[in-house]
Steps between C-alpha positions, in 0.01 A plus 500: 500500500659774293317383185164490679549852631599633158201320343263661753655843436472449123136394538427808714661726238300338220174540698583864580571570132172338399307710753672820385431414136136425576456828691665691216264340248201598714635855528546528124155361434336739746683801356454414136250710303259205490525448875445868576204510261349191663533660845336817369211306342444311824498823701254664260272195511495515879417872494216444253361215708518707818324795335226272368449343842486845661244609241288189562511571874385858442219382274393229742470756780179643351412191291566690174239769559741779403574389140133413442392844617768660283373317190142596574603862552650523152294754310455283196481147645201433274732541201764255622530236230808311616759484775722732296251781569568473875816646660759224525549518877126479554468205264790317663342554843172348381687207342685441830175514696332246273806277475554484876127483579508793741224708340185526708181354348338844523768663283499208260123543459548873441736420212254244365216755515690743277632223270866563588583170666484315170792711374727366769378140498525467123841668476 
């Protein structure tokens, strides 16, 4: 009986030491520079995704009429040769609208009429 009890106690001590060692390894991994950097990258990726989804929601509210109107209001839209001639936020909004399919047919036709849609489809 005494040997069984001491064997059970020894087994419990070994299991406890294994659990403590495992927790310590997890702690070291989480607090290592690589672990902290991985957490930071994941947090930044989530923030970027959330901002993009919020932007898509805002664009979908008016079916992308705002960026189309902004492009057509540019003083020199006739001289736009490529996407680089358009402000980057405006270009990214148009790309999002086309990619997600939320642009209204009317606004798409307006871009076709002034030969600007081909810049975004070809790019």
